[in-house]
Steps between C-alpha positions, in 0.01 A plus 500: 500500500709340775660164449619265770873459524665160476566515876133556575401215269755269663372596845142433392593152389662427836218634717181410316334185637503187287182386324395251769547760774292750301221242465502429876498872582208557262307207655567640846363843412206340317402350836445854623262579212209326673326703774404190700864385511615846611242493779597145592868593516417809704314283752792256520742785571305556821486139620524138382151375415322181397280478190175531692622812684613659174167415334310654789713815522495564124141383446610241242418134466762251616550352152596841363734564792666160453548570129658839570726349765616230258603767249688687773668182624611407148719811493609465863317817605322319784582190700290285726558295809279244664369578847301196602227456242541851361733635236605855585621717214750781538708732290817320391723806511460840674597664169143426382365742760759757395391468136135553598597802710697652212186471286292667770756781536528544124122542472500743793276305739 
């Protein structure tokens, strides 16, 4: 049986994320566990959209879309900006699209 050396254990302690970071990372990946959120994020990687456009494209009701967007906003995954009377939602960081693409590549699609 192999045992970790003291150096490896020291390195682990330096590089492992702290508890709060681990919780935020887990919450972030939990967002991707819902198919409707993955579809919503995929749509927003193409173009900024308002709630009614998202609801129409994804065949969801606006209340559900708004709820999903609130969850995504809470973790700064999406942002919104007002354009007249409309709120347009967009991906907060291009890394989100990269994460989705890595998943697609991993699954071989």
